[in-house]
FIBA-588800 format. One record per atom (N, C-alpha, C, O, CB): x negated, y negated, z negated. Coordinates in steps of 0.1 Angstrom, whole numbers, plus 5000, padded with zeros to 4 digits. Glycine has a CB too. Example, Ala and Ser with C-alpha at 12.3 -4.5 7.8 and 13.67 -1.06 7.14 Angstrom:
4868/5057/4922
4877/5045/4922
4868/5033/4922
4858/5033/4915
4887/5045/4910
4872/5022/4929
4863/5011/4929
4871/5000/4921
4866/4989/4920
4859/5006/4943
END
This chain:
1321/5797/0689
1318/5783/0688
1331/5775/0686
1342/5779/0690
1311/5778/0701
1330/5763/0679
1342/5755/0676
1340/5741/0682
1330/5735/0679
1343/5754/0660
1350/5737/0690
1349/5724/0696
1351/5713/0685
1360/5715/0677
1359/5722/0708
1343/5703/0686
1344/5692/0675
1353/5681/0680
1359/5674/0672
1330/5687/0672
1353/5678/0693
1361/5667/0698
1365/5672/0712
1363/5683/0716
1353/5654/0699
1372/5663/0720
1376/5666/0733
1374/5655/0743
1372/5643/0738
1391/5671/0733
1374/5658/0756
1374/5647/0766
1387/5648/0774
1393/5658/0775
1362/5650/0775
1391/5636/0779
1403/5636/0787
1401/5644/0799
1389/5646/0804
1406/5621/0791
1411/5650/0805
1410/5658/0817
1405/5649/0828
1409/5637/0830
1425/5663/0821
1395/5654/0835
1388/5646/0846
1376/5639/0841
1368/5635/0850
1398/5636/0851
1374/5637/0828
1362/5631/0823
1351/5642/0822
1354/5653/0816
1364/5624/0810
1339/5639/0826
1328/5649/0825
1318/5644/0814
1320/5633/0809
1321/5651/0839
1308/5652/0811
1298/5648/0802
1297/5656/0790
1301/5668/0789
1300/5634/0799
1291/5650/0779
1288/5657/0767
1300/5661/0759
1310/5653/0757
1280/5648/0758
1300/5673/0755
1311/5679/0746
1304/5686/0735
1296/5695/0737
1321/5688/0754
1307/5683/0722
1300/5688/0711
1307/5700/0705
1319/5700/0703
1298/5677/0700
1299/5711/0703
1305/5723/0696
1297/5726/0684
1285/5723/0683
1304/5735/0706
1303/5732/0674
1296/5737/0662
1296/5752/0662
1304/5759/0668
1303/5732/0649
1286/5758/0655
1285/5772/0654
1293/5779/0643
1294/5791/0642
1271/5776/0653
1299/5771/0634
1307/5776/0624
1318/5766/0620
1316/5754/0623
1299/5780/0611
1329/5770/0614
1340/5761/0611
1337/5750/0601
1342/5739/0602
1352/5769/0606
1328/5753/0592
1324/5743/0582
1317/5731/0589
1320/5719/0586
1315/5749/0571
1308/5734/0597
1301/5724/0604
1310/5716/0614
1309/5704/0615
1289/5729/0613
1319/5723/0620
1329/5717/0629
1337/5707/0621
1340/5696/0625
1338/5727/0636
1341/5711/0609
1349/5702/0600
1342/5690/0596
1347/5679/0596
1354/5710/0588
1329/5692/0592
1321/5680/0588
1319/5670/0600
1319/5658/0598
1307/5685/0583
1316/5676/0612
1314/5667/0623
1327/5661/0628
1327/5649/0631
1308/5675/0635
1338/5668/0627
1351/5663/0630
1354/5651/0621
1360/5641/0626
1362/5673/0629
1350/5652/0608
1352/5641/0599
1345/5628/0603
1350/5617/0602
1348/5645/0585
1333/5630/0609
1325/5618/0614
1332/5612/0625
1333/5600/0626
1311/5623/0618
1338/5620/0634
1346/5614/0646
1358/5607/0640
1361/5596/0645
1350/5626/0655
1365/5613/0631
1377/5606/0626
1374/5593/0619
1382/5584/0619
1385/5616/0616
1363/5592/0612
1359/5580/0605
1352/5570/0613
1348/5559/0609
1351/5584/0593
1351/5573/0626
1344/5564/0635
1329/5562/0633
1323/5552/0636
1350/5550/0634
1323/5573/0628
1309/5573/0625
1300/5578/0637
1288/5578/0636
1306/5581/0613
1307/5583/0647
1300/5588/0659
1300/5577/0670
1310/5572/0673
1306/5601/0664
1288/5574/0675
1287/5564/0685
1288/5571/0699
1280/5580/0701
1273/5556/0685
1298/5567/0707
1300/5574/0720
1298/5564/0731
1303/5553/0730
1315/5580/0720
1291/5568/0741
1288/5559/0752
1292/5566/0765
1289/5578/0767
1273/5555/0753
1300/5559/0774
1305/5564/0786
1300/5556/0798
1297/5544/0796
1320/5565/0786
1299/5562/0809
1296/5555/0822
1308/5555/0830
1315/5566/0831
1283/5562/0829
1312/5544/0837
1324/5544/0845
1322/5534/0857
1314/5524/0856
1336/5539/0836
1329/5537/0867
1329/5528/0879
1343/5522/0879
1353/5529/0879
1326/5535/0893
1344/5509/0879
1357/5502/0879
1359/5492/0891
1349/5488/0897
1358/5494/0866
1371/5489/0893
1375/5479/0903
1371/5465/0898
1374/5462/0887
1390/5480/0907
1366/5457/0907
1364/5443/0904
1350/5441/0896
1342/5450/0896
1375/5438/0895
1349/5429/0890
1336/5425/0884
1340/5420/0870
1341/5407/0869
1328/5415/0893
1340/5428/0860
1343/5423/0846
1332/5414/0841
1321/5413/0847
1345/5435/0837
1334/5407/0830
1324/5399/0823
1312/5408/0820
1313/5420/0820
1329/5392/0810
1300/5402/0818
1288/5409/0816
1289/5418/0803
1285/5430/0803
1276/5400/0814
1295/5413/0793
1298/5420/0781
1311/5416/0775
1316/5405/0778
1287/5418/0770
1317/5424/0767
1330/5420/0761
1335/5431/0752
1330/5442/0750
1340/5417/0772
1346/5428/0745
1353/5437/0736
1368/5436/0739
1374/5425/0740
1350/5434/0721
1374/5448/0741
1388/5449/0743
1395/5453/0730
1393/5464/0725
1392/5458/0755
1402/5444/0724
1409/5448/0711
1424/5447/0714
1431/5437/0714
1406/5437/0700
1430/5459/0718
1443/5460/0723
1450/5473/0718
1446/5483/0722
1444/5459/0739
1459/5471/0708
1466/5483/0703
1472/5492/0713
1477/5486/0723
1476/5479/0692
1472/5505/0711
1478/5514/0721
1489/5523/0714
1486/5528/0703
1467/5523/0727
1500/5524/0721
1510/5533/0716
1506/5548/0719
1498/5551/0727
1524/5530/0722
1513/5557/0711
1510/5571/0713
1515/5575/0727
1525/5571/0732
1516/5579/0702
1507/5584/0733
1511/5589/0746
1517/5603/0744
1513/5610/0735
1499/5590/0756
1527/5607/0753
1532/5620/0752
1522/5631/0756
1513/5628/0764
1545/5622/0761
1523/5643/0749
1514/5653/0752
1518/5660/0766
1527/5655/0772
1513/5664/0741
1512/5671/0769
1514/5677/0782
1529/5682/0783
1533/5685/0795
1505/5689/0784
1536/5683/0772
1550/5688/0773
1560/5677/0771
1572/5679/0771
1552/5698/0762
1554/5664/0771
1563/5653/0770
1567/5648/0756
1575/5639/0754
1575/5655/0777
1561/5655/0746
1564/5651/0732
1553/5642/0726
1541/5643/0729
1564/5664/0723
1558/5632/0718
1549/5623/0710
1549/5628/0696
1559/5631/0690
1554/5608/0712
1537/5627/0690
1536/5630/0676
1536/5617/0668
1531/5607/0672
1523/5638/0673
1542/5617/0656
1543/5605/0648
1552/5595/0654
1561/5598/0663
1529/5599/0646
1551/5582/0649
1560/5572/0654
1554/5565/0666
1542/5568/0670
1563/5561/0643
1561/5556/0672
1556/5549/0684
1550/5535/0681
1548/5528/0691
1568/5547/0694
1547/5533/0669
1540/5520/0665
1526/5520/0671
1518/5529/0669
1540/5518/0650
1522/5510/0679
1509/5510/0685
1498/5510/0674
1499/5504/0664
1507/5497/0694
1487/5517/0677
1476/5519/0668
1465/5510/0673
1463/5508/0685
1472/5534/0667
1457/5506/0663
1445/5497/0666
1436/5505/0676
1434/5517/0674
1437/5493/0654
1431/5498/0686
1422/5504/0696
1412/5493/0701
1416/5483/0705
1430/5510/0708
1399/5497/0700
1389/5487/0703
1378/5494/0712
1374/5505/0709
1382/5481/0690
1374/5487/0723
1364/5492/0732
1354/5481/0735
1359/5470/0738
1370/5498/0745
1342/5484/0734
1331/5474/0738
1326/5478/0752
1326/5490/0755
1319/5473/0728
1322/5468/0760
1317/5472/0773
1306/5463/0777
1304/5452/0772
1329/5471/0784
1298/5469/0786
1286/5462/0792
1286/5465/0807
1286/5476/0811
1273/5466/0784
1285/5454/0815
1284/5456/0829
1269/5459/0833
1260/5451/0829
1289/5443/0837
1267/5470/0840
1254/5474/0844
1250/5470/0858
1238/5466/0860
1252/5489/0842
1259/5470/0867
1256/5467/0881
1269/5464/0888
1280/5468/0884
1249/5480/0888
1268/5457/0900
1279/5454/0908
1276/5457/0923
1264/5458/0927
1284/5440/0906
1286/5458/0931
1285/5460/0945
1297/5454/0952
1308/5454/0946
1283/5475/0949
1295/5448/0964
1306/5443/0972
1306/5451/0985
1296/5451/0992
1305/5428/0974
1317/5458/0988
1318/5466/1000
1326/5459/1011
1335/5452/1008
1325/5480/0997
1322/5460/1023
1328/5453/1034
1341/5459/1039
1343/5462/1051
1319/5451/1046
1350/5462/1029
1362/5469/1032
1374/5461/1025
1373/5458/1014
1362/5484/1028
1384/5459/1033
1396/5452/1027
1405/5463/1021
1409/5472/1028
1404/5444/1038
1408/5461/1008
1417/5470/1002
1430/5462/0997
1441/5466/0999
1411/5477/0990
1427/5451/0990
1438/5442/0986
1438/5430/0995
1438/5432/1008
1436/5437/0971
1440/5418/0990
1442/5407/0999
1428/5400/1004
1429/5391/1012
1450/5396/0992
1417/5405/0998
1404/5399/1002
1397/5408/1013
1400/5420/1013
1395/5398/0990
1389/5402/1021
1382/5410/1032
1372/5420/1027
1368/5429/1034
1376/5400/1041
1367/5418/1014
1358/5427/1008
1363/5432/0995
1373/5427/0990
1344/5420/1006
1357/5443/0990
1361/5448/0977
1349/5450/0968
1339/5454/0971
1368/5462/0979
1351/5445/0955
1340/5446/0945
1343/5456/0935
1354/5459/0931
1339/5432/0938
1331/5462/0931
1332/5473/0921
1320/5471/0911
1310/5465/0914
1331/5487/0927
1322/5477/0899
1311/5475/0889
1309/5488/0882
1318/5497/0880
1315/5464/0878
1296/5490/0878
1293/5502/0870
1292/5497/0855
1286/5487/0852
1279/5508/0874
1299/5504/0846
1301/5499/0833
1296/5509/0822
1297/5521/0825
1315/5496/0830
1291/5504/0811
1289/5513/0800
1300/5509/0790
1302/5498/0786
1274/5510/0793
1308/5519/0786
1319/5517/0777
1317/5525/0764
1312/5536/0764
1332/5523/0784
1320/5517/0753
1318/5523/0740
1330/5521/0732
1334/5511/0727
1306/5515/0733
1338/5532/0730
1350/5532/0722
1347/5531/0708
1339/5540/0703
1360/5543/0726
1353/5522/0700
1351/5521/0686
1362/5528/0678
1361/5531/0666
1350/5507/0681
1373/5532/0686
1384/5540/0680
1386/5552/0690
1380/5552/0701
1397/5532/0678
1394/5561/0687
1396/5573/0695
1410/5576/0699
1416/5586/0696
1391/5585/0688
1416/5566/0706
1430/5568/0711
1430/5576/0724
1421/5576/0732
1437/5555/0712
1441/5583/0727
1443/5591/0739
1442/5582/0751
1449/5572/0752
1456/5599/0739
1433/5585/0761
1431/5578/0773
1427/5563/0770
1430/5555/0778
1444/5578/0781
1421/5561/0759
1418/5547/0755
1410/5540/0765
1413/5528/0769
1410/5547/0742
1399/5545/0770
1390/5538/0780
1398/5535/0793
1397/5524/0798
1378/5546/0783
1405/5545/0797
1413/5543/0810
1424/5532/0808
1426/5524/0817
1419/5556/0814
1431/5533/0797
1441/5523/0794
1436/5509/0791
1442/5499/0796
1450/5528/0782
1425/5508/0784
1419/5495/0782
1413/5489/0794
1415/5477/0796
1408/5497/0771
1407/5496/0803
1402/5490/0815
1414/5486/0824
1412/5476/0831
1393/5500/0823
1424/5493/0824
1436/5489/0832
1442/5476/0826
1446/5467/0833
1447/5500/0832
1442/5475/0812
1447/5463/0805
1440/5451/0809
1446/5440/0810
1445/5465/0790
1426/5451/0812
1419/5439/0816
1418/5439/0832
1410/5431/0837
1405/5439/0810
1426/5446/0839
1427/5446/0853
1415/5451/0860
1412/5446/0871
1430/5432/0858
1408/5460/0854
1396/5466/0860
1397/5481/0859
1389/5487/0851
1382/5461/0854
1407/5488/0865
1409/5502/0863
1397/5510/0868
1390/5506/0877
1422/5506/0870
1396/5522/0862
1385/5531/0865
1389/5538/0878
1400/5543/0880
1383/5542/0854
1379/5539/0887
1381/5545/0900
1383/5560/0898
1377/5567/0890
1369/5543/0910
1393/5566/0906
1397/5580/0905
1407/5583/0895
1411/5594/0893
1385/5588/0902
1412/5572/0887
1422/5574/0877
1436/5574/0884
1441/5564/0888
1421/5563/0866
1442/5586/0885
1455/5587/0892
1466/5581/0884
1477/5578/0889
1458/5601/0896
1465/5581/0871
1476/5576/0862
1475/5561/0859
1485/5555/0860
1475/5584/0849
1463/5556/0856
1462/5542/0852
1454/5534/0862
1452/5522/0860
1455/5541/0839
1451/5540/0873
1442/5533/0883
1450/5528/0895
1463/5526/0895
1432/5542/0888
1443/5525/0906
1449/5519/0918
1446/5529/0929
1435/5532/0933
1443/5505/0921
1457/5535/0935
1456/5545/0945
1448/5540/0957
1441/5548/0963
1469/5549/0949
1450/5528/0961
1443/5523/0973
1428/5523/0972
1420/5527/0981
1447/5509/0977
1423/5520/0960
1408/5520/0957
1403/5534/0955
1392/5537/0960
1405/5511/0944
1412/5543/0949
1408/5557/0948
1406/5563/0962
1397/5571/0964
1418/5564/0940
1415/5560/0971
1415/5565/0984
1403/5560/0992
1396/5568/1000
1427/5562/0992
1399/5548/0990
1387/5542/0996
1375/5550/0992
1366/5553/1001
1385/5527/0993
1373/5553/0979
1362/5561/0975
1362/5575/0980
1352/5581/0982
1362/5561/0959
1374/5581/0982
1375/5594/0988
1370/5594/1003
1362/5602/1007
1389/5599/0988
1374/5583/1010
1371/5582/1024
1356/5579/1026
1349/5585/1035
1379/5571/1031
1350/5569/1018
1337/5565/1020
1326/5574/1014
1316/5577/1020
1335/5551/1014
1329/5580/1002
1319/5587/0995
1323/5601/0992
1315/5609/0985
1316/5580/0982
1334/5606/0997
1338/5620/0994
1341/5622/0979
1339/5633/0974
1328/5629/0998
1345/5611/0972
1346/5611/0957
1361/5615/0954
1370/5607/0957
1342/5598/0951
1363/5626/0948
1377/5631/0945
1378/5633/0930
1386/5642/0926
1380/5644/0952
1371/5625/0922
1372/5627/0908
1373/5613/0900
1371/5603/0906
1359/5634/0903
1377/5614/0888
1377/5603/0879
1362/5599/0876
1354/5607/0871
1384/5606/0865
1359/5587/0879
1345/5582/0877
1343/5577/0862
1341/5565/0860
1341/5571/0887
1344/5587/0853
1342/5584/0839
1334/5596/0833
1338/5608/0835
1355/5582/0831
1323/5593/0826
1315/5604/0821
1309/5600/0807
1305/5589/0805
1303/5607/0830
1310/5610/0798
1304/5608/0784
1289/5611/0785
1285/5622/0788
1311/5617/0773
1281/5601/0783
1266/5603/0786
1258/5602/0773
1246/5606/0774
1262/5593/0796
1263/5598/0762
1255/5597/0750
1264/5598/0737
1275/5592/0737
1247/5584/0750
1259/5606/0728
1265/5607/0714
1255/5606/0704
1244/5611/0705
1272/5621/0713
1258/5598/0693
1249/5596/0682
1257/5599/0669
1268/5594/0667
1243/5582/0681
1251/5608/0660
1258/5611/0648
1248/5616/0638
1236/5617/0641
1269/5622/0651
1252/5619/0626
1243/5624/0615
1245/5639/0614
1256/5644/0613
1245/5617/0602
1234/5646/0614
1235/5661/0613
1242/5664/0599
1237/5659/0589
1221/5667/0614
1252/5673/0599
1259/5676/0587
1251/5683/0576
1255/5683/0565
1271/5683/0590
1240/5689/0580
1232/5697/0570
1223/5688/0562
1222/5689/0550
1224/5708/0577
1216/5679/0569
1205/5671/0562
1207/5656/0565
1198/5648/0560
1192/5676/0567
1217/5652/0572
1219/5637/0574
1210/5631/0584
1211/5619/0586
1218/5631/0561
1201/5638/0590
1192/5632/0600
1200/5627/0612
1210/5633/0616
1181/5641/0605
1195/5616/0618
1201/5610/0630
1199/5619/0642
1188/5623/0645
1196/5596/0633
1210/5622/0649
1209/5630/0661
1215/5622/0673
1225/5616/0672
1217/5644/0660
1207/5621/0684
1212/5614/0696
1211/5624/0707
1200/5630/0711
1203/5602/0699
1222/5627/0713
1223/5636/0725
1227/5627/0737
1235/5618/0737
1234/5647/0723
1220/5630/0748
1223/5623/0761
1222/5632/0772
1215/5642/0772
1213/5611/0762
1229/5628/0783
1229/5637/0795
1231/5628/0807
1239/5618/0806
1240/5648/0794
1225/5631/0818
1228/5623/0830
1242/5626/0836
1248/5636/0832
1217/5626/0841
1247/5617/0844
1260/5620/0850
1259/5633/0858
1249/5637/0863
1265/5609/0860
1271/5640/0860
1271/5652/0868
1267/5649/0882
1267/5638/0887
1285/5659/0867
1264/5660/0890
1259/5658/0903
1269/5650/0912
1264/5642/0920
1256/5672/0910
1282/5653/0912
1291/5646/0920
1292/5631/0917
1293/5622/0925
1305/5652/0920
1292/5628/0904
1292/5614/0899
1279/5607/0903
1280/5596/0909
1294/5614/0883
1268/5614/0901
1255/5608/0904
1254/5605/0919
1249/5595/0924
1244/5617/0900
1260/5614/0928
1259/5612/0942
1267/5600/0946
1262/5592/0955
1265/5624/0949
1278/5598/0940
1286/5586/0943
1279/5573/0939
1278/5564/0947
1300/5586/0936
1273/5572/0927
1267/5560/0923
1254/5558/0931
1249/5546/0932
1264/5560/0908
1248/5569/0935
1236/5567/0943
1239/5561/0957
1232/5552/0962
1229/5581/0946
1251/5565/0962
1255/5559/0975
1259/5544/0974
1258/5537/0983
1267/5567/0981
1262/5540/0962
1265/5526/0959
1253/5518/0956
1253/5506/0954
1275/5525/0947
1241/5525/0956
1228/5518/0953
1224/5517/0939
1215/5509/0936
1229/5504/0959
1230/5524/0930
1227/5524/0916
1219/5536/0911
1222/5542/0901
1240/5523/0908
1209/5539/0919
1201/5551/0916
1196/5553/0902
1196/5564/0896
1190/5552/0926
1191/5541/0896
1185/5542/0883
1195/5547/0872
1191/5552/0862
1180/5528/0879
1208/5546/0875
1218/5551/0865
1222/5565/0867
1231/5570/0861
1230/5542/0866
1215/5572/0876
1218/5587/0878
1210/5595/0867
1212/5607/0866
1214/5591/0892
1201/5588/0860
1194/5594/0849
1201/5593/0836
1211/5585/0835
1179/5588/0848
1197/5600/0826
1204/5599/0813
1200/5586/0806
1189/5581/0808
1200/5611/0804
1209/5580/0798
1206/5568/0791
1196/5570/0780
1193/5581/0776
1219/5562/0785
1190/5559/0774
1194/5545/0777
1188/5539/0790
1178/5544/0794
1189/5536/0765
1195/5530/0795
1191/5523/0808
1185/5510/0804
1191/5503/0796
1202/5522/0818
1174/5506/0810
1168/5492/0807
1170/5483/0819
1166/5471/0818
1153/5494/0803
END
């Protein structure tokens, strides 16, 4: 099998494979041209606007060995988001006596490394469990309250055209068991199922 795309370390969910290199190449081309619709579920700090678009260029990040490919000129990066649910917990983490969190549907329109994590940090709503771009105090609260020791980001839906006959293909999956358990404890049970959510 040939992997067609990848997920950031810590992100769970759908990963597309092809059975031959030709199909992998055709599908990979759809990803590169932005023809694949990708939808993610994330828990973030705070309460973002109900809907919005983050248009914020991102510089290249070093790979696991510390090397950057290409130049350091920031590349266009766009993410759309939709707020699905909110909760206010009676726990002081920052300067307020309570802490607010939101469940988000994130749709990247480009494919930059760590794009969703970096974009949510950019608008001051980092993803819970993100050790690199998030807030340690909020991550620790989720560990203490919910036993959550993971990045709360999951790929839950992919839409693309089949490379053989062009028919529309939509793949979806519910969040993994540990992700679903956390959002269930937050009272968002309906989102433990696979999308679309109404």
